[in-house]
C-alpha positions, 0 to 999 in steps of 0.5 A: 900899129902903135906900140902898146904902154905896158904900166904895172901897177903894184898892189898895197906894198906891207912892211919889209918883206913887201918892200923886199919883193918888189925891189927883187922883182921890179927892175928885171920886169922892167927890163923883161916886160918892156915896162913903161910905168910902174906905179905902187900903192906904198902907204903900209911900206913902213912898219906896216902903216905909213910911209918913210923916206928909207922906204920911198928911197928903196922902191925908186931905186927899184923902178917905182916912178909914181906912188899912189897913198891912202888912209895912212897916208899921215903916220909917219911926219916924214911924209911931209918932207917927201911931199916937198922933194917930189910931186910922184907922192899922191894924196888922194884926190878927195881929200879936203883941199888943204890937205897936205900932198899933190892930188896927182901927177903927169909924168913922161913914161919911158917911151915918152908918153905923157899919163896921168895918174891919181888916187880916190878914197872910197867913203863906205867903211872909210873915214868921212871924204869929200865925194870921190866921183866929184873929185874925178870930174875936176880932175879928169877936167884938167887932165884930159886936156893933157893926156888921154892915158890916165890911170887911177887908184880907187883905195876903199873897203866896199866892192860896190863902191870902186865898181861903180867908180870903174863904171862911172870913169870908163871910156874917160880913164885908161884903168880903175884900180882897187886897193887897201883891203890887200885881198886880191880879186879875180875880176880883172877886165877891160870895160865897153869903154876901154877902161881897164878895171879890178876891184883890187890889185891884191897885197905886195907882202906876206899872204901867211897872215891877216892881211898882212899882219901876224895871225895871232897877233891879230887874233888876239886883238880880236879876241881880247879888249887888251890893246895889241900890236899888230906886227908884220907877218913874214911868211908866203911874200908874194907881189901882187899887181896888175899889167895893163897895156893901153894905146898911147894915142887913144888912151884905151886900154886892151889888156889886163893881166893879174900880177902874182910873183912869189918868193921862189920866181922873185929868187930867179929873177933875181939869180938867173938871167935867162929867168922871165916871170910869166904873165 
């Protein structure tokens, strides 16, 4: 029997609280769960908007192998230097062709399996972008000749658009995983063609918040036209994501499990050598 490849996709990391819990839990998860690859959406990892060199280094040291980004990708100038230093920091494939950053990556998992990763940006309630469906076709035409194990991050607002992309790519990729809304959905499943799917894997950050920001600051912003800084919240920090088991030969997913690790579970993982997070 072929040993399954386990891929962990970590949902949108928000600010220092999100980075901290990922850095606490992830090294132990890699070991205990036998993770072959870790993909992480980190577009909000630096102060809640964008990514910095130090944030990138923290998450790499914790065990992240590939980074997907999103609509806040260019918020910090440091990202342009990061693009020069790493080809594992990805912009969305349906950005205009001359946009800075790699649109896809081919990386070796810890068991040697070649894995393709790319990201797509939604167009409903988002900034105008090229067609994500045609962009996926273009990337897959190139990538499918190299590997059948392919992970796709769909960074979008509308659940219907994410579901449409998931169904469109069913049988052609191993997993389609949604990000951006910071709210985990309860619809994880494996489609008939063997593609694991979840509309949104959720946020890795503070849940005593409004999508990661301090409640009072967001309410002040919606109740008044006066500009208000949306600071990152700090309470009820959790790591959310999805664990996918994939046949490395066929590229088909056998299983997808929602991942939720709270602060107490992360603390136990960090301090108790015998502690293993459930999944």
